[in-house]
C-alpha positions as CSV (number, residue, x, y, z in Angstrom):
1,M,0.0,0.0,0.0
2,S,1.2,3.5,-0.8
3,T,1.9,6.1,1.8
4,P,0.2,9.6,1.5
5,N,3.6,11.2,0.7
6,E,4.2,8.9,-2.3
7,L,0.8,9.8,-3.7
8,T,1.2,13.5,-3.5
9,S,4.9,13.8,-4.4
10,N,5.5,15.1,-7.9
11,P,8.0,13.3,-10.2
12,P,11.2,15.2,-11.0
13,P,10.7,17.7,-13.9
14,Q,11.8,16.6,-17.3
15,N,14.2,18.9,-19.1
16,S,12.7,19.6,-22.5
17,G,15.5,21.8,-23.7
18,P,18.6,20.8,-25.5
19,P,21.0,18.5,-23.7
20,Q,23.5,20.3,-21.4
21,Y,27.0,19.1,-21.9
22,P,29.9,20.0,-19.5
23,P,31.8,23.0,-20.9
24,G,34.9,22.0,-22.9
25,S,33.8,18.4,-23.4
26,L,34.0,16.7,-26.8
27,A,30.2,16.6,-27.1
28,D,30.1,20.3,-26.3
29,R,32.7,21.2,-28.9
30,L,30.9,19.1,-31.6
31,R,27.6,21.0,-31.1
32,M,26.1,22.1,-34.4
33,I,28.6,19.9,-36.3
34,V,25.7,18.5,-38.3
35,W,25.2,21.9,-39.9
36,L,28.8,22.1,-40.9
37,C,28.6,18.5,-42.4
38,F,25.4,19.5,-44.4
39,G,27.2,22.6,-45.7
40,L,30.1,20.4,-46.9
41,V,27.7,18.0,-48.5
42,F,26.0,20.8,-50.3
43,Y,29.3,22.2,-51.6
44,A,30.3,18.7,-52.8
45,L,27.0,18.2,-54.5
46,S,27.3,21.6,-56.2
47,W,30.8,20.6,-57.4
48,T,29.5,17.3,-58.9
49,F,26.8,19.0,-60.9
50,G,29.3,21.3,-62.5
51,P,28.5,23.8,-65.3
52,Q,26.0,21.4,-67.0
53,Q,23.2,22.5,-64.6
54,P,24.0,26.0,-63.4
55,L,20.7,26.6,-61.6
56,I,21.1,23.5,-59.4
57,Q,24.8,24.1,-58.9
58,T,24.1,27.7,-57.7
59,T,21.3,26.6,-55.4
60,L,23.4,23.9,-53.8
61,Y,26.3,26.3,-53.4
62,K,24.1,28.9,-51.7
63,F,22.6,26.2,-49.4
64,G,26.2,25.3,-48.5
65,H,26.9,29.0,-47.7
66,V,23.8,29.3,-45.4
67,T,24.4,26.1,-43.5
68,T,28.1,26.8,-43.0
69,L,27.4,30.3,-41.9
70,A,24.8,29.1,-39.4
71,F,27.5,26.9,-37.9
72,I,29.9,29.9,-37.7
73,G,27.1,32.2,-36.4
74,Y,26.3,29.8,-33.6
75,W,29.9,29.8,-32.4
76,I,30.3,33.5,-32.7
77,S,27.1,34.1,-30.7
78,R,28.1,31.5,-28.1
79,H,31.5,33.2,-27.6
80,A,30.0,36.7,-27.6
81,L,27.0,36.0,-25.4
82,G,28.1,32.9,-23.5
83,R,26.3,29.7,-22.9
84,V,22.6,29.7,-22.7
85,S,21.0,28.1,-19.7
86,S,18.3,25.4,-19.9
87,N,15.6,28.1,-19.4
88,P,16.9,31.0,-21.5
89,S,15.1,34.4,-21.3
90,L,13.6,36.0,-24.3
91,G,16.5,38.5,-24.4
92,D,19.0,35.7,-24.6
93,M,17.2,34.0,-27.4
94,L,16.7,37.2,-29.3
95,G,20.4,38.2,-28.9
96,R,21.5,34.8,-30.2
97,A,19.1,35.0,-33.1
98,L,20.2,38.5,-34.1
99,V,23.9,37.5,-34.0
100,M,23.3,34.3,-36.0
101,G,21.0,36.1,-38.5
102,S,23.5,38.9,-39.0
103,V,26.3,36.4,-39.7
104,I,24.2,34.5,-42.2
105,I,23.1,37.7,-44.0
106,A,26.6,39.3,-44.0
107,G,28.1,36.1,-45.4
108,S,25.4,35.6,-48.0
109,L,26.0,39.2,-49.2
110,G,29.7,38.6,-49.3
111,L,30.6,41.2,-46.8
């Protein structure tokens, strides 16, 4: 039979945010590596299409730019703004979005 404390106790809260890795760990350093890999895949695909299909080649090349710049923007914002806690405020999220968006736009424009 259950005691009254067991019935009224709440289970521990589940963290619904991204996993929190210890700073400096390998998993922490490989964060967003998937975006970099996708960028490299897009660049490789654009190279394989060559000048035979310039529209597809240009589209894949631009996808490579955007995904690689997202990886770079993430790390710039992380170093500039620090690590985001598991419950970030609206200001933290907006700051990170502005830095990442600015890097992507500046890189896409060739600045």
